[in-house]
PyMOL Python script that loads the backbone (N, CA, C, O; Angstrom):
from pymol import cmd

cmd.read_pdbstr("""\
ATOM      1  N   MET A   1     -23.518   0.077   0.751  1.00  0.00           N
ATOM      2  CA  MET A   1     -24.072  -0.796   1.755  1.00  0.00           C
ATOM      3  C   MET A   1     -25.386  -1.384   1.260  1.00  0.00           C
ATOM      4  O   MET A   1     -25.749  -2.495   1.646  1.00  0.00           O
ATOM      5  N   MET A   2     -26.101  -0.653   0.411  1.00  0.00           N
ATOM      6  CA  MET A   2     -27.368  -1.151  -0.119  1.00  0.00           C
ATOM      7  C   MET A   2     -27.278  -1.207  -1.639  1.00  0.00           C
ATOM      8  O   MET A   2     -26.432  -0.546  -2.241  1.00  0.00           O
ATOM      9  N   PRO A   3     -28.138  -1.984  -2.246  1.00  0.00           N
ATOM     10  CA  PRO A   3     -28.128  -2.093  -3.705  1.00  0.00           C
ATOM     11  C   PRO A   3     -28.306  -0.742  -4.357  1.00  0.00           C
ATOM     12  O   PRO A   3     -28.918   0.133  -3.745  1.00  0.00           O
ATOM     13  N   PRO A   4     -27.831  -0.525  -5.512  1.00  0.00           N
ATOM     14  CA  PRO A   4     -27.140  -1.512  -6.339  1.00  0.00           C
ATOM     15  C   PRO A   4     -25.645  -1.599  -6.073  1.00  0.00           C
ATOM     16  O   PRO A   4     -24.995  -2.487  -6.624  1.00  0.00           O
ATOM     17  N   GLU A   5     -25.072  -0.732  -5.266  1.00  0.00           N
ATOM     18  CA  GLU A   5     -23.622  -0.734  -5.056  1.00  0.00           C
ATOM     19  C   GLU A   5     -23.157  -1.855  -4.133  1.00  0.00           C
ATOM     20  O   GLU A   5     -22.128  -2.476  -4.398  1.00  0.00           O
ATOM     21  N   ASN A   6     -23.886  -2.123  -3.065  1.00  0.00           N
ATOM     22  CA  ASN A   6     -23.509  -3.134  -2.075  1.00  0.00           C
ATOM     23  C   ASN A   6     -22.087  -2.928  -1.566  1.00  0.00           C
ATOM     24  O   ASN A   6     -21.317  -3.882  -1.456  1.00  0.00           O
ATOM     25  N   ALA A   7     -21.745  -1.694  -1.260  1.00  0.00           N
ATOM     26  CA  ALA A   7     -20.399  -1.367  -0.792  1.00  0.00           C
ATOM     27  C   ALA A   7     -20.148  -1.969   0.583  1.00  0.00           C
ATOM     28  O   ALA A   7     -21.063  -2.083   1.399  1.00  0.00           O
ATOM     29  N   LEU A   8     -18.910  -2.350   0.829  1.00  0.00           N
ATOM     30  CA  LEU A   8     -18.526  -2.838   2.149  1.00  0.00           C
ATOM     31  C   LEU A   8     -18.617  -1.690   3.144  1.00  0.00           C
ATOM     32  O   LEU A   8     -18.351  -0.539   2.799  1.00  0.00           O
ATOM     33  N   VAL A   9     -18.985  -2.002   4.357  1.00  0.00           N
ATOM     34  CA  VAL A   9     -19.118  -0.982   5.392  1.00  0.00           C
ATOM     35  C   VAL A   9     -17.784  -0.286   5.612  1.00  0.00           C
ATOM     36  O   VAL A   9     -17.740   0.937   5.748  1.00  0.00           O
ATOM     37  N   SER A  10     -16.703  -1.041   5.648  1.00  0.00           N
ATOM     38  CA  SER A  10     -15.388  -0.432   5.880  1.00  0.00           C
ATOM     39  C   SER A  10     -15.019   0.548   4.760  1.00  0.00           C
ATOM     40  O   SER A  10     -14.467   1.616   5.022  1.00  0.00           O
ATOM     41  N   ALA A  11     -15.326   0.178   3.516  1.00  0.00           N
ATOM     42  CA  ALA A  11     -15.028   1.064   2.387  1.00  0.00           C
ATOM     43  C   ALA A  11     -15.906   2.308   2.442  1.00  0.00           C
ATOM     44  O   ALA A  11     -15.432   3.416   2.190  1.00  0.00           O
ATOM     45  N   LEU A  12     -17.160   2.132   2.763  1.00  0.00           N
ATOM     46  CA  LEU A  12     -18.085   3.256   2.859  1.00  0.00           C
ATOM     47  C   LEU A  12     -17.670   4.207   3.980  1.00  0.00           C
ATOM     48  O   LEU A  12     -17.771   5.425   3.831  1.00  0.00           O
ATOM     49  N   ALA A  13     -17.209   3.660   5.088  1.00  0.00           N
ATOM     50  CA  ALA A  13     -16.746   4.490   6.206  1.00  0.00           C
ATOM     51  C   ALA A  13     -15.549   5.337   5.794  1.00  0.00           C
ATOM     52  O   ALA A  13     -15.487   6.526   6.109  1.00  0.00           O
ATOM     53  N   ARG A  14     -14.598   4.727   5.091  1.00  0.00           N
ATOM     54  CA  ARG A  14     -13.426   5.477   4.629  1.00  0.00           C
ATOM     55  C   ARG A  14     -13.832   6.564   3.641  1.00  0.00           C
ATOM     56  O   ARG A  14     -13.333   7.688   3.697  1.00  0.00           O
ATOM     57  N   GLU A  15     -14.736   6.216   2.743  1.00  0.00           N
ATOM     58  CA  GLU A  15     -15.151   7.136   1.693  1.00  0.00           C
ATOM     59  C   GLU A  15     -15.944   8.327   2.224  1.00  0.00           C
ATOM     60  O   GLU A  15     -15.792   9.443   1.728  1.00  0.00           O
ATOM     61  N   THR A  16     -16.784   8.096   3.225  1.00  0.00           N
ATOM     62  CA  THR A  16     -17.679   9.147   3.707  1.00  0.00           C
ATOM     63  C   THR A  16     -17.233   9.816   4.994  1.00  0.00           C
ATOM     64  O   THR A  16     -17.683  10.916   5.313  1.00  0.00           O
ATOM     65  N   GLY A  17     -16.352   9.158   5.737  1.00  0.00           N
ATOM     66  CA  GLY A  17     -15.943   9.710   7.025  1.00  0.00           C
ATOM     67  C   GLY A  17     -16.925   9.378   8.151  1.00  0.00           C
ATOM     68  O   GLY A  17     -16.763   9.855   9.274  1.00  0.00           O
ATOM     69  N   ILE A  18     -17.939   8.565   7.854  1.00  0.00           N
ATOM     70  CA  ILE A  18     -18.901   8.123   8.868  1.00  0.00           C
ATOM     71  C   ILE A  18     -18.326   6.871   9.525  1.00  0.00           C
ATOM     72  O   ILE A  18     -17.779   6.007   8.840  1.00  0.00           O
ATOM     73  N   THR A  19     -18.446   6.768  10.836  1.00  0.00           N
ATOM     74  CA  THR A  19     -17.864   5.621  11.525  1.00  0.00           C
ATOM     75  C   THR A  19     -18.565   4.326  11.127  1.00  0.00           C
ATOM     76  O   THR A  19     -19.750   4.318  10.794  1.00  0.00           O
ATOM     77  N   GLU A  20     -17.806   3.233  11.170  1.00  0.00           N
ATOM     78  CA  GLU A  20     -18.382   1.923  10.864  1.00  0.00           C
ATOM     79  C   GLU A  20     -19.515   1.593  11.837  1.00  0.00           C
ATOM     80  O   GLU A  20     -20.534   1.023  11.447  1.00  0.00           O
ATOM     81  N   GLN A  21     -19.326   1.957  13.107  1.00  0.00           N
ATOM     82  CA  GLN A  21     -20.351   1.674  14.102  1.00  0.00           C
ATOM     83  C   GLN A  21     -21.671   2.360  13.733  1.00  0.00           C
ATOM     84  O   GLN A  21     -22.737   1.758  13.861  1.00  0.00           O
ATOM     85  N   ALA A  22     -21.605   3.614  13.277  1.00  0.00           N
ATOM     86  CA  ALA A  22     -22.827   4.322  12.878  1.00  0.00           C
ATOM     87  C   ALA A  22     -23.475   3.640  11.678  1.00  0.00           C
ATOM     88  O   ALA A  22     -24.697   3.497  11.636  1.00  0.00           O
ATOM     89  N   LEU A  23     -22.675   3.219  10.708  1.00  0.00           N
ATOM     90  CA  LEU A  23     -23.216   2.542   9.536  1.00  0.00           C
ATOM     91  C   LEU A  23     -23.877   1.215   9.905  1.00  0.00           C
ATOM     92  O   LEU A  23     -24.962   0.904   9.413  1.00  0.00           O
ATOM     93  N   TYR A  24     -23.232   0.442  10.761  1.00  0.00           N
ATOM     94  CA  TYR A  24     -23.824  -0.823  11.213  1.00  0.00           C
ATOM     95  C   TYR A  24     -25.130  -0.574  11.970  1.00  0.00           C
ATOM     96  O   TYR A  24     -26.099  -1.318  11.817  1.00  0.00           O
ATOM     97  N   THR A  25     -25.143   0.474  12.785  1.00  0.00           N
ATOM     98  CA  THR A  25     -26.364   0.817  13.527  1.00  0.00           C
ATOM     99  C   THR A  25     -27.486   1.178  12.577  1.00  0.00           C
ATOM    100  O   THR A  25     -28.614   0.716  12.746  1.00  0.00           O
ATOM    101  N   TRP A  26     -27.193   1.999  11.579  1.00  0.00           N
ATOM    102  CA  TRP A  26     -28.216   2.400  10.611  1.00  0.00           C
ATOM    103  C   TRP A  26     -28.726   1.198   9.832  1.00  0.00           C
ATOM    104  O   TRP A  26     -29.923   1.088   9.568  1.00  0.00           O
ATOM    105  N   ARG A  27     -27.810   0.285   9.459  1.00  0.00           N
ATOM    106  CA  ARG A  27     -28.227  -0.908   8.724  1.00  0.00           C
ATOM    107  C   ARG A  27     -29.132  -1.792   9.594  1.00  0.00           C
ATOM    108  O   ARG A  27     -30.139  -2.315   9.117  1.00  0.00           O
ATOM    109  N   ARG A  28     -28.770  -1.951  10.863  1.00  0.00           N
ATOM    110  CA  ARG A  28     -29.579  -2.749  11.788  1.00  0.00           C
ATOM    111  C   ARG A  28     -30.958  -2.118  11.970  1.00  0.00           C
ATOM    112  O   ARG A  28     -31.962  -2.830  12.015  1.00  0.00           O
ATOM    113  N   GLN A  29     -31.016  -0.788  12.076  1.00  0.00           N
ATOM    114  CA  GLN A  29     -32.308  -0.101  12.220  1.00  0.00           C
ATOM    115  C   GLN A  29     -33.168  -0.275  10.976  1.00  0.00           C
ATOM    116  O   GLN A  29     -34.375  -0.495  11.084  1.00  0.00           O
ATOM    117  N   ALA A  30     -32.565  -0.178   9.803  1.00  0.00           N
ATOM    118  CA  ALA A  30     -33.308  -0.357   8.552  1.00  0.00           C
ATOM    119  C   ALA A  30     -33.852  -1.778   8.464  1.00  0.00           C
ATOM    120  O   ALA A  30     -34.989  -1.989   8.043  1.00  0.00           O
ATOM    121  N   LYS A  31     -33.046  -2.737   8.858  1.00  0.00           N
ATOM    122  CA  LYS A  31     -33.490  -4.128   8.853  1.00  0.00           C
ATOM    123  C   LYS A  31     -34.639  -4.319   9.844  1.00  0.00           C
ATOM    124  O   LYS A  31     -35.585  -5.055   9.561  1.00  0.00           O
ATOM    125  N   GLY A  32     -34.563  -3.668  10.994  1.00  0.00           N
ATOM    126  CA  GLY A  32     -35.616  -3.756  11.999  1.00  0.00           C
ATOM    127  C   GLY A  32     -36.934  -3.164  11.533  1.00  0.00           C
ATOM    128  O   GLY A  32     -37.996  -3.525  12.040  1.00  0.00           O
ATOM    129  N   GLN A  33     -36.868  -2.259  10.571  1.00  0.00           N
ATOM    130  CA  GLN A  33     -38.070  -1.645  10.012  1.00  0.00           C
ATOM    131  C   GLN A  33     -38.609  -2.444   8.834  1.00  0.00           C
ATOM    132  O   GLN A  33     -39.565  -2.030   8.179  1.00  0.00           O
ATOM    133  N   GLY A  34     -37.992  -3.590   8.569  1.00  0.00           N
ATOM    134  CA  GLY A  34     -38.471  -4.439   7.492  1.00  0.00           C
ATOM    135  C   GLY A  34     -37.924  -4.116   6.124  1.00  0.00           C
ATOM    136  O   GLY A  34     -38.396  -4.663   5.128  1.00  0.00           O
ATOM    137  N   LEU A  35     -36.940  -3.242   6.050  1.00  0.00           N
ATOM    138  CA  LEU A  35     -36.344  -2.921   4.754  1.00  0.00           C
ATOM    139  C   LEU A  35     -35.368  -4.016   4.375  1.00  0.00           C
ATOM    140  O   LEU A  35     -34.620  -4.508   5.220  1.00  0.00           O
ATOM    141  N   GLY A  36     -35.374  -4.396   3.113  1.00  0.00           N
ATOM    142  CA  GLY A  36     -34.440  -5.412   2.658  1.00  0.00           C
ATOM    143  C   GLY A  36     -33.038  -4.856   2.614  1.00  0.00           C
ATOM    144  O   GLY A  36     -32.723  -4.031   1.757  1.00  0.00           O
ATOM    145  N   VAL A  37     -32.191  -5.296   3.526  1.00  0.00           N
ATOM    146  CA  VAL A  37     -30.826  -4.796   3.598  1.00  0.00           C
ATOM    147  C   VAL A  37     -29.878  -5.984   3.543  1.00  0.00           C
ATOM    148  O   VAL A  37     -29.855  -6.792   4.471  1.00  0.00           O
ATOM    149  N   PRO A  38     -29.105  -6.105   2.487  1.00  0.00           N
ATOM    150  CA  PRO A  38     -28.161  -7.213   2.423  1.00  0.00           C
ATOM    151  C   PRO A  38     -27.016  -7.004   3.389  1.00  0.00           C
ATOM    152  O   PRO A  38     -26.732  -5.874   3.788  1.00  0.00           O
ATOM    153  N   GLY A  39     -26.369  -8.065   3.761  1.00  0.00           N
ATOM    154  CA  GLY A  39     -25.250  -7.963   4.676  1.00  0.00           C
ATOM    155  C   GLY A  39     -23.920  -8.206   4.004  1.00  0.00           C
ATOM    156  O   GLY A  39     -23.843  -8.931   3.012  1.00  0.00           O
ATOM    157  N   TYR A  40     -22.889  -7.616   4.526  1.00  0.00           N
ATOM    158  CA  TYR A  40     -21.513  -7.892   4.178  1.00  0.00           C
ATOM    159  C   TYR A  40     -21.155  -7.617   2.722  1.00  0.00           C
ATOM    160  O   TYR A  40     -20.197  -8.201   2.215  1.00  0.00           O
ATOM    161  N   GLY A  41     -21.887  -6.750   2.034  1.00  0.00           N
ATOM    162  CA  GLY A  41     -21.534  -6.371   0.676  1.00  0.00           C
ATOM    163  C   GLY A  41     -21.727  -7.470  -0.351  1.00  0.00           C
ATOM    164  O   GLY A  41     -21.183  -7.378  -1.452  1.00  0.00           O
ATOM    165  N   ASN A  42     -22.485  -8.508  -0.025  1.00  0.00           N
ATOM    166  CA  ASN A  42     -22.701  -9.614  -0.948  1.00  0.00           C
ATOM    167  C   ASN A  42     -23.597  -9.206  -2.102  1.00  0.00           C
ATOM    168  O   ASN A  42     -24.397  -8.276  -1.999  1.00  0.00           O
ATOM    169  N   HIS A  43     -23.441  -9.932  -3.210  1.00  0.00           N
ATOM    170  CA  HIS A  43     -24.381  -9.788  -4.309  1.00  0.00           C
ATOM    171  C   HIS A  43     -25.687 -10.434  -3.873  1.00  0.00           C
ATOM    172  O   HIS A  43     -25.676 -11.263  -2.963  1.00  0.00           O
ATOM    173  N   PRO A  44     -26.801 -10.088  -4.482  1.00  0.00           N
ATOM    174  CA  PRO A  44     -28.096 -10.593  -4.040  1.00  0.00           C
ATOM    175  C   PRO A  44     -28.169 -12.103  -3.873  1.00  0.00           C
ATOM    176  O   PRO A  44     -28.862 -12.577  -2.972  1.00  0.00           O
ATOM    177  N   GLU A  45     -27.490 -12.866  -4.696  1.00  0.00           N
ATOM    178  CA  GLU A  45     -27.552 -14.318  -4.557  1.00  0.00           C
ATOM    179  C   GLU A  45     -26.881 -14.803  -3.271  1.00  0.00           C
ATOM    180  O   GLU A  45     -27.107 -15.935  -2.843  1.00  0.00           O
ATOM    181  N   GLY A  46     -26.057 -13.952  -2.655  1.00  0.00           N
ATOM    182  CA  GLY A  46     -25.404 -14.320  -1.407  1.00  0.00           C
ATOM    183  C   GLY A  46     -26.142 -13.838  -0.170  1.00  0.00           C
ATOM    184  O   GLY A  46     -25.665 -14.036   0.948  1.00  0.00           O
ATOM    185  N   TRP A  47     -27.306 -13.204  -0.352  1.00  0.00           N
ATOM    186  CA  TRP A  47     -28.072 -12.694   0.788  1.00  0.00           C
ATOM    187  C   TRP A  47     -28.651 -13.839   1.595  1.00  0.00           C
ATOM    188  O   TRP A  47     -28.821 -14.948   1.087  1.00  0.00           O
ATOM    189  N   SER A  48     -28.948 -13.568   2.840  1.00  0.00           N
ATOM    190  CA  SER A  48     -29.585 -14.567   3.695  1.00  0.00           C
ATOM    191  C   SER A  48     -31.021 -14.794   3.244  1.00  0.00           C
ATOM    192  O   SER A  48     -31.594 -13.980   2.520  1.00  0.00           O
ATOM    193  N   SER A  49     -31.589 -15.902   3.678  1.00  0.00           N
ATOM    194  CA  SER A  49     -32.990 -16.202   3.346  1.00  0.00           C
ATOM    195  C   SER A  49     -33.920 -15.122   3.883  1.00  0.00           C
ATOM    196  O   SER A  49     -34.903 -14.772   3.229  1.00  0.00           O
ATOM    197  N   ASP A  50     -33.619 -14.588   5.075  1.00  0.00           N
ATOM    198  CA  ASP A  50     -34.456 -13.529   5.660  1.00  0.00           C
ATOM    199  C   ASP A  50     -34.435 -12.271   4.793  1.00  0.00           C
ATOM    200  O   ASP A  50     -35.474 -11.646   4.580  1.00  0.00           O
ATOM    201  N   ASP A  51     -33.253 -11.898   4.291  1.00  0.00           N
ATOM    202  CA  ASP A  51     -33.147 -10.715   3.434  1.00  0.00           C
ATOM    203  C   ASP A  51     -33.918 -10.921   2.137  1.00  0.00           C
ATOM    204  O   ASP A  51     -34.635 -10.028   1.683  1.00  0.00           O
ATOM    205  N   LYS A  52     -33.769 -12.101   1.544  1.00  0.00           N
ATOM    206  CA  LYS A  52     -34.479 -12.396   0.302  1.00  0.00           C
ATOM    207  C   LYS A  52     -35.990 -12.366   0.524  1.00  0.00           C
ATOM    208  O   LYS A  52     -36.735 -11.825  -0.292  1.00  0.00           O
ATOM    209  N   PHE A  53     -36.431 -12.951   1.632  1.00  0.00           N
ATOM    210  CA  PHE A  53     -37.861 -12.975   1.936  1.00  0.00           C
ATOM    211  C   PHE A  53     -38.411 -11.561   2.097  1.00  0.00           C
ATOM    212  O   PHE A  53     -39.481 -11.244   1.578  1.00  0.00           O
ATOM    213  N   ALA A  54     -37.681 -10.717   2.815  1.00  0.00           N
ATOM    214  CA  ALA A  54     -38.126  -9.339   3.024  1.00  0.00           C
ATOM    215  C   ALA A  54     -38.238  -8.595   1.705  1.00  0.00           C
ATOM    216  O   ALA A  54     -39.195  -7.851   1.490  1.00  0.00           O
ATOM    217  N   VAL A  55     -37.273  -8.789   0.825  1.00  0.00           N
ATOM    218  CA  VAL A  55     -37.297  -8.114  -0.469  1.00  0.00           C
ATOM    219  C   VAL A  55     -38.409  -8.677  -1.342  1.00  0.00           C
ATOM    220  O   VAL A  55     -39.060  -7.927  -2.070  1.00  0.00           O
ATOM    221  N   ALA A  56     -38.634  -9.971  -1.282  1.00  0.00           N
ATOM    222  CA  ALA A  56     -39.675 -10.600  -2.105  1.00  0.00           C
ATOM    223  C   ALA A  56     -41.066 -10.122  -1.698  1.00  0.00           C
ATOM    224  O   ALA A  56     -41.962 -10.049  -2.539  1.00  0.00           O
ATOM    225  N   LEU A  57     -41.259  -9.796  -0.424  1.00  0.00           N
ATOM    226  CA  LEU A  57     -42.568  -9.331   0.039  1.00  0.00           C
ATOM    227  C   LEU A  57     -42.874  -7.900  -0.356  1.00  0.00           C
ATOM    228  O   LEU A  57     -44.033  -7.561  -0.599  1.00  0.00           O
ATOM    229  N   GLU A  58     -41.856  -7.053  -0.423  1.00  0.00           N
ATOM    230  CA  GLU A  58     -42.067  -5.628  -0.686  1.00  0.00           C
ATOM    231  C   GLU A  58     -42.827  -5.344  -1.979  1.00  0.00           C
ATOM    232  O   GLU A  58     -43.773  -4.557  -1.955  1.00  0.00           O
ATOM    233  N   PRO A  59     -42.450  -5.955  -3.114  1.00  0.00           N
ATOM    234  CA  PRO A  59     -43.127  -5.598  -4.368  1.00  0.00           C
ATOM    235  C   PRO A  59     -44.344  -6.456  -4.696  1.00  0.00           C
ATOM    236  O   PRO A  59     -44.803  -6.442  -5.839  1.00  0.00           O
ATOM    237  N   ALA A  60     -44.872  -7.191  -3.748  1.00  0.00           N
ATOM    238  CA  ALA A  60     -45.941  -8.151  -4.019  1.00  0.00           C
ATOM    239  C   ALA A  60     -47.153  -7.533  -4.710  1.00  0.00           C
ATOM    240  O   ALA A  60     -47.774  -8.195  -5.542  1.00  0.00           O
ATOM    241  N   GLN A  61     -47.506  -6.309  -4.401  1.00  0.00           N
ATOM    242  CA  GLN A  61     -48.703  -5.678  -4.943  1.00  0.00           C
ATOM    243  C   GLN A  61     -48.400  -4.686  -6.067  1.00  0.00           C
ATOM    244  O   GLN A  61     -49.198  -3.784  -6.322  1.00  0.00           O
ATOM    245  N   ARG A  62     -47.277  -4.839  -6.730  1.00  0.00           N
ATOM    246  CA  ARG A  62     -46.892  -3.881  -7.769  1.00  0.00           C
ATOM    247  C   ARG A  62     -47.154  -4.444  -9.160  1.00  0.00           C
ATOM    248  O   ARG A  62     -47.090  -5.653  -9.380  1.00  0.00           O
ATOM    249  N   ASN A  63     -47.451  -3.541 -10.098  1.00  0.00           N
ATOM    250  CA  ASN A  63     -47.592  -3.975 -11.486  1.00  0.00           C
ATOM    251  C   ASN A  63     -46.191  -4.118 -12.091  1.00  0.00           C
ATOM    252  O   ASN A  63     -45.194  -3.839 -11.424  1.00  0.00           O
ATOM    253  N   ALA A  64     -46.118  -4.549 -13.346  1.00  0.00           N
ATOM    254  CA  ALA A  64     -44.830  -4.840 -13.979  1.00  0.00           C
ATOM    255  C   ALA A  64     -43.913  -3.614 -14.035  1.00  0.00           C
ATOM    256  O   ALA A  64     -42.708  -3.731 -13.809  1.00  0.00           O
ATOM    257  N   THR A  65     -44.472  -2.452 -14.331  1.00  0.00           N
ATOM    258  CA  THR A  65     -43.664  -1.233 -14.406  1.00  0.00           C
ATOM    259  C   THR A  65     -43.104  -0.866 -13.037  1.00  0.00           C
ATOM    260  O   THR A  65     -41.925  -0.536 -12.913  1.00  0.00           O
ATOM    261  N   GLU A  66     -43.944  -0.924 -12.014  1.00  0.00           N
ATOM    262  CA  GLU A  66     -43.493  -0.609 -10.656  1.00  0.00           C
ATOM    263  C   GLU A  66     -42.460  -1.623 -10.173  1.00  0.00           C
ATOM    264  O   GLU A  66     -41.500  -1.254  -9.497  1.00  0.00           O
ATOM    265  N   LEU A  67     -42.651  -2.899 -10.516  1.00  0.00           N
ATOM    266  CA  LEU A  67     -41.700  -3.937 -10.124  1.00  0.00           C
ATOM    267  C   LEU A  67     -40.339  -3.688 -10.767  1.00  0.00           C
ATOM    268  O   LEU A  67     -39.304  -3.841 -10.117  1.00  0.00           O
ATOM    269  N   THR A  68     -40.342  -3.306 -12.041  1.00  0.00           N
ATOM    270  CA  THR A  68     -39.091  -3.018 -12.735  1.00  0.00           C
ATOM    271  C   THR A  68     -38.355  -1.852 -12.075  1.00  0.00           C
ATOM    272  O   THR A  68     -37.142  -1.915 -11.881  1.00  0.00           O
ATOM    273  N   GLU A  69     -39.080  -0.794 -11.732  1.00  0.00           N
ATOM    274  CA  GLU A  69     -38.475   0.362 -11.059  1.00  0.00           C
ATOM    275  C   GLU A  69     -37.938  -0.041  -9.681  1.00  0.00           C
ATOM    276  O   GLU A  69     -36.840   0.362  -9.296  1.00  0.00           O
ATOM    277  N   TYR A  70     -38.710  -0.826  -8.950  1.00  0.00           N
ATOM    278  CA  TYR A  70     -38.286  -1.310  -7.631  1.00  0.00           C
ATOM    279  C   TYR A  70     -36.970  -2.092  -7.758  1.00  0.00           C
ATOM    280  O   TYR A  70     -36.027  -1.868  -6.999  1.00  0.00           O
ATOM    281  N   CYS A  71     -36.927  -3.005  -8.725  1.00  0.00           N
ATOM    282  CA  CYS A  71     -35.725  -3.817  -8.921  1.00  0.00           C
ATOM    283  C   CYS A  71     -34.529  -2.953  -9.302  1.00  0.00           C
ATOM    284  O   CYS A  71     -33.414  -3.202  -8.845  1.00  0.00           O
ATOM    285  N   ARG A  72     -34.749  -1.957 -10.121  1.00  0.00           N
ATOM    286  CA  ARG A  72     -33.664  -1.057 -10.518  1.00  0.00           C
ATOM    287  C   ARG A  72     -33.078  -0.372  -9.281  1.00  0.00           C
ATOM    288  O   ARG A  72     -31.859  -0.276  -9.141  1.00  0.00           O
ATOM    289  N   ARG A  73     -33.948   0.104  -8.385  1.00  0.00           N
ATOM    290  CA  ARG A  73     -33.475   0.772  -7.166  1.00  0.00           C
ATOM    291  C   ARG A  73     -32.715  -0.178  -6.257  1.00  0.00           C
ATOM    292  O   ARG A  73     -31.755   0.228  -5.602  1.00  0.00           O
ATOM    293  N   LYS A  74     -33.134  -1.450  -6.209  1.00  0.00           N
ATOM    294  CA  LYS A  74     -32.520  -2.427  -5.316  1.00  0.00           C
ATOM    295  C   LYS A  74     -31.323  -3.140  -5.939  1.00  0.00           C
ATOM    296  O   LYS A  74     -30.607  -3.865  -5.247  1.00  0.00           O
ATOM    297  N   GLY A  75     -31.097  -2.940  -7.240  1.00  0.00           N
ATOM    298  CA  GLY A  75     -29.997  -3.634  -7.899  1.00  0.00           C
ATOM    299  C   GLY A  75     -30.311  -5.096  -8.166  1.00  0.00           C
ATOM    300  O   GLY A  75     -29.422  -5.947  -8.127  1.00  0.00           O
ATOM    301  N   LEU A  76     -31.573  -5.384  -8.435  1.00  0.00           N
ATOM    302  CA  LEU A  76     -32.038  -6.754  -8.645  1.00  0.00           C
ATOM    303  C   LEU A  76     -32.658  -6.920 -10.017  1.00  0.00           C
ATOM    304  O   LEU A  76     -32.860  -5.951 -10.750  1.00  0.00           O
ATOM    305  N   TYR A  77     -32.956  -8.162 -10.349  1.00  0.00           N
ATOM    306  CA  TYR A  77     -33.735  -8.488 -11.533  1.00  0.00           C
ATOM    307  C   TYR A  77     -35.066  -9.069 -11.075  1.00  0.00           C
ATOM    308  O   TYR A  77     -35.113  -9.772 -10.066  1.00  0.00           O
ATOM    309  N   PRO A  78     -36.154  -8.787 -11.802  1.00  0.00           N
ATOM    310  CA  PRO A  78     -37.456  -9.362 -11.422  1.00  0.00           C
ATOM    311  C   PRO A  78     -37.414 -10.883 -11.303  1.00  0.00           C
ATOM    312  O   PRO A  78     -38.113 -11.460 -10.471  1.00  0.00           O
ATOM    313  N   GLU A  79     -36.607 -11.527 -12.123  1.00  0.00           N
ATOM    314  CA  GLU A  79     -36.504 -12.985 -12.068  1.00  0.00           C
ATOM    315  C   GLU A  79     -35.946 -13.474 -10.728  1.00  0.00           C
ATOM    316  O   GLU A  79     -36.321 -14.542 -10.245  1.00  0.00           O
ATOM    317  N   GLN A  80     -35.053 -12.688 -10.137  1.00  0.00           N
ATOM    318  CA  GLN A  80     -34.505 -13.074  -8.829  1.00  0.00           C
ATOM    319  C   GLN A  80     -35.606 -13.064  -7.783  1.00  0.00           C
ATOM    320  O   GLN A  80     -35.710 -13.989  -6.977  1.00  0.00           O
ATOM    321  N   ILE A  81     -36.420 -12.033  -7.794  1.00  0.00           N
ATOM    322  CA  ILE A  81     -37.493 -11.943  -6.805  1.00  0.00           C
ATOM    323  C   ILE A  81     -38.482 -13.069  -7.009  1.00  0.00           C
ATOM    324  O   ILE A  81     -38.949 -13.664  -6.038  1.00  0.00           O
ATOM    325  N   SER A  82     -38.814 -13.374  -8.262  1.00  0.00           N
ATOM    326  CA  SER A  82     -39.741 -14.473  -8.544  1.00  0.00           C
ATOM    327  C   SER A  82     -39.186 -15.791  -8.023  1.00  0.00           C
ATOM    328  O   SER A  82     -39.922 -16.608  -7.471  1.00  0.00           O
ATOM    329  N   ALA A  83     -37.893 -15.991  -8.199  1.00  0.00           N
ATOM    330  CA  ALA A  83     -37.272 -17.242  -7.748  1.00  0.00           C
ATOM    331  C   ALA A  83     -37.252 -17.359  -6.228  1.00  0.00           C
ATOM    332  O   ALA A  83     -37.345 -18.457  -5.678  1.00  0.00           O
ATOM    333  N   TRP A  84     -37.131 -16.212  -5.553  1.00  0.00           N
ATOM    334  CA  TRP A  84     -37.094 -16.239  -4.098  1.00  0.00           C
ATOM    335  C   TRP A  84     -38.453 -16.536  -3.538  1.00  0.00           C
ATOM    336  O   TRP A  84     -38.618 -16.600  -2.319  1.00  0.00           O
TER     337      TRP A  84
END
""", "prot")
cmd.dss("prot")
cmd.show_as("cartoon", "prot")
cmd.util.cbc("prot")
cmd.orient("prot")
């Protein structure tokens, strides 16, 4: 559901035994807390402008090493964040 896997909610529900409704609720709560959460299992280039903006703001105060680690966790490239 989140980078770097970006699994579909339905696939994640089957794999884990957690209901789709619970997964959607958790994703909505994470988004409400300002966490960059992509929707619908899309690759980062398919994310909404709001998702891209949220992710672009998170690493604003990080040095190059921290930015690289952040991108690795999110399944992104630093160039994508710069472009956003």
